[in-house]
C-alpha positions as CSV (number, residue, x, y, z in Angstrom):
1,M,0.2,0.0,0.0
2,S,1.5,3.5,-1.0
3,L,2.0,6.5,1.4
4,L,-1.2,8.1,-0.7
5,D,-3.4,5.0,0.2
6,R,-2.3,4.8,3.7
7,A,-3.2,8.4,4.1
8,I,-6.5,7.9,2.6
9,V,-7.2,5.0,4.8
10,R,-6.3,7.0,7.8
11,L,-8.5,9.8,6.7
12,L,-11.6,8.0,6.0
13,P,-13.0,7.9,9.6
14,A,-13.3,11.7,9.3
15,V,-15.2,11.5,6.3
16,P,-19.0,11.6,6.9
17,R,-20.4,8.3,6.5
18,R,-23.1,9.2,3.9
19,V,-20.3,10.7,1.8
20,V,-18.5,7.2,2.1
21,R,-21.7,5.4,1.0
22,R,-22.2,7.2,-2.0
23,L,-18.4,6.4,-2.9
24,W,-18.7,2.8,-2.4
25,A,-22.2,2.1,-3.2
26,P,-21.6,1.1,-6.8
27,Y,-18.9,-1.2,-6.0
28,I,-19.8,-2.9,-2.7
29,A,-22.7,-5.1,-2.0
30,G,-23.2,-3.6,1.3
31,A,-21.7,-2.9,4.9
32,T,-23.2,-6.1,6.5
33,L,-23.1,-9.8,5.7
34,A,-26.9,-9.5,5.4
35,D,-26.7,-6.9,2.6
36,A,-24.1,-9.3,0.7
37,V,-26.5,-12.1,1.1
38,R,-29.3,-9.9,-0.3
39,T,-27.5,-8.8,-3.4
40,V,-26.2,-12.5,-4.3
41,E,-29.8,-13.8,-3.7
42,R,-30.8,-11.1,-6.3
43,L,-28.1,-11.8,-8.6
44,N,-27.9,-15.7,-8.7
45,P,-31.4,-16.4,-10.6
46,G,-29.8,-14.4,-13.4
47,G,-27.2,-17.0,-13.7
48,K,-24.6,-14.5,-12.0
49,L,-22.1,-16.0,-9.6
50,A,-20.7,-14.0,-6.9
51,T,-17.5,-13.6,-4.8
52,I,-17.9,-12.3,-1.4
53,D,-15.0,-10.4,0.3
54,V,-14.7,-9.5,4.2
55,L,-13.3,-6.0,3.9
56,G,-10.4,-5.1,5.8
57,E,-6.6,-4.9,5.1
58,E,-3.3,-3.8,6.6
59,I,-4.4,-4.8,10.1
60,T,-2.2,-4.2,12.9
61,R,-3.2,-6.4,15.7
62,G,-3.8,-10.2,15.9
63,E,-7.1,-10.0,17.5
64,E,-8.2,-8.0,14.4
65,A,-6.9,-10.8,11.9
66,A,-8.8,-13.2,14.2
67,A,-12.0,-11.5,13.9
68,I,-11.9,-11.4,10.2
69,V,-11.2,-15.2,10.1
70,A,-14.2,-15.5,12.2
71,E,-16.4,-13.4,9.7
72,Y,-15.3,-15.7,6.8
73,E,-16.6,-18.7,8.9
74,D,-20.0,-16.6,9.1
75,V,-19.9,-16.1,5.3
76,F,-19.2,-19.8,4.3
77,T,-22.2,-20.8,6.9
78,E,-24.7,-18.3,5.0
79,I,-23.6,-19.4,1.6
80,E,-24.1,-23.2,2.5
81,Q,-27.4,-22.6,4.3
82,R,-28.9,-20.6,1.8
83,G,-27.6,-22.3,-1.0
84,L,-25.8,-19.4,-2.7
85,E,-23.7,-19.5,-5.8
86,A,-20.8,-17.7,-4.3
87,N,-17.6,-18.2,-2.8
88,V,-14.8,-15.8,-1.2
89,S,-11.8,-13.8,-1.7
90,V,-9.3,-12.8,0.9
91,K,-6.5,-10.3,1.2
92,L,-3.6,-11.5,3.0
93,T,-2.8,-8.5,4.9
94,A,-6.4,-8.7,6.4
95,L,-5.3,-12.0,7.6
96,G,-2.1,-10.9,9.3
97,L,0.4,-10.9,6.7
98,G,2.0,-7.7,8.1
99,L,2.2,-9.3,11.5
100,G,4.2,-12.1,10.3
101,Y,4.3,-15.0,7.5
102,D,3.5,-17.8,9.7
103,V,0.5,-15.9,11.4
104,C,-0.9,-15.3,7.9
105,R,-0.2,-18.9,6.8
106,A,-2.1,-20.1,9.8
107,N,-5.1,-18.0,9.3
108,L,-5.2,-18.5,5.7
109,E,-5.1,-22.3,6.1
110,H,-8.1,-22.0,8.6
111,V,-10.1,-20.1,6.4
112,V,-9.4,-22.6,3.3
113,A,-10.0,-25.6,5.3
114,H,-13.3,-24.2,6.8
115,A,-14.2,-23.5,3.0
116,A,-13.4,-27.1,2.0
117,A,-15.7,-28.5,4.8
118,S,-18.6,-26.5,3.2
119,G,-17.6,-27.5,-0.4
120,N,-16.4,-23.7,-1.2
121,F,-13.5,-22.3,-2.9
122,V,-11.0,-19.4,-1.7
123,R,-9.4,-17.0,-3.8
124,I,-6.4,-14.9,-2.9
125,D,-6.5,-11.2,-4.0
126,M,-3.1,-10.0,-5.4
127,E,-2.4,-6.8,-3.3
128,D,0.6,-4.4,-3.9
129,S,4.0,-5.4,-5.1
130,S,5.3,-5.8,-1.7
131,T,3.1,-8.8,-1.1
132,T,3.5,-10.7,-4.4
133,D,6.2,-13.0,-3.2
134,D,4.5,-14.1,0.1
135,T,1.2,-14.3,-1.8
136,L,2.5,-16.7,-4.5
137,A,4.3,-18.7,-1.6
138,L,1.5,-19.2,0.5
139,Y,-0.6,-20.1,-2.3
140,R,2.0,-22.8,-3.6
141,E,2.3,-24.1,0.0
142,L,-1.3,-24.6,0.8
143,R,-1.6,-26.5,-2.8
144,D,1.3,-28.6,-1.9
145,A,-0.4,-29.5,1.5
146,G,-3.3,-30.9,-0.5
147,H,-5.7,-27.9,-0.4
148,D,-7.0,-27.9,-4.0
149,N,-9.7,-25.3,-3.0
150,V,-7.4,-22.3,-3.2
151,G,-6.6,-20.1,-5.9
152,V,-4.8,-16.6,-6.8
153,V,-6.0,-13.8,-8.6
154,L,-3.0,-12.7,-10.9
155,Q,-2.9,-9.6,-12.7
156,A,-1.9,-10.0,-16.4
157,S,1.6,-9.1,-15.9
158,L,2.3,-11.4,-13.0
159,L,0.5,-14.0,-15.0
160,V,3.0,-13.6,-17.8
161,R,6.1,-13.7,-15.7
162,H,5.0,-16.8,-13.4
163,A,2.8,-19.0,-15.5
164,P,3.9,-21.7,-17.7
165,S,4.4,-20.4,-21.4
166,Y,1.4,-22.2,-22.7
167,V,-0.9,-20.4,-20.2
168,S,0.7,-16.9,-20.5
169,D,0.5,-17.4,-24.5
170,A,-3.1,-18.5,-24.6
171,F,-3.9,-15.5,-22.0
172,C,-2.2,-13.0,-24.4
173,A,-3.8,-14.5,-27.6
174,S,-7.1,-14.3,-26.3
175,R,-7.0,-10.7,-25.4
176,L,-4.5,-8.8,-27.5
177,G,-5.2,-8.2,-31.5
178,G,-7.6,-9.9,-33.7
179,D,-11.4,-10.8,-33.4
180,W,-11.9,-14.2,-32.0
181,G,-15.6,-14.2,-31.8
182,I,-18.3,-12.6,-29.9
183,A,-16.9,-13.8,-26.2
184,F,-14.0,-11.8,-24.9
185,G,-11.4,-14.2,-24.1
186,T,-12.1,-16.8,-27.0
187,L,-8.8,-18.8,-27.7
188,P,-7.6,-18.7,-31.3
189,R,-6.4,-21.9,-33.2
190,G,-2.6,-22.8,-32.7
191,L,-2.4,-22.8,-29.0
192,D,-1.3,-25.6,-26.8
193,L,-4.9,-26.2,-25.6
194,R,-4.2,-29.8,-24.3
195,A,-1.5,-28.9,-21.8
196,I,-4.1,-26.1,-20.4
197,V,-6.7,-28.9,-20.0
198,D,-4.2,-31.4,-18.4
199,R,-3.1,-28.6,-16.1
200,A,-6.7,-27.6,-14.9
201,A,-7.9,-31.3,-14.8
202,P,-7.0,-31.9,-11.1
203,V,-9.0,-28.7,-10.2
204,L,-12.0,-29.6,-12.3
205,R,-12.5,-33.2,-10.9
């Protein structure tokens, strides 16, 4: 998080709540889990899936991270009990990355295990560049430990640098130049699609 971002975060408590609400209203389902549930229930019948995120990052105390972990447990309970087509995304700074790698790993593994128990999936959000290495390392550690219900959201530049070449080639080919069809991201001919399918197969089973 940049100095400007930190300054904005510190100033937000002084901004009138009605102003803040007007700013985030187009992008955030609501201030409470109940708000998010109502929004997802409205969207699911139209074939839209959802990702629910417990807001909060750059926490500075262990009890704050523990509270966020507990909120994710509540999210999974609501998703399962209401049959919502939704999963979750997490920010590692909200799970205590700033307090220590091991603290964050324990919290992340707890959230991922809780998700697995209810048949759900966790996406790790990529944050600023200072967290990139730890984010990728934690993702790989959890996958190597047998957690197959966790993924990481990569920005395009990170995907090109870190993904296998056949994946990054397909990503770029589907988005740069040409008109590959009516669907954004349609794959053109000439790519190693078999390698992509084989790589995804363990996740799809």
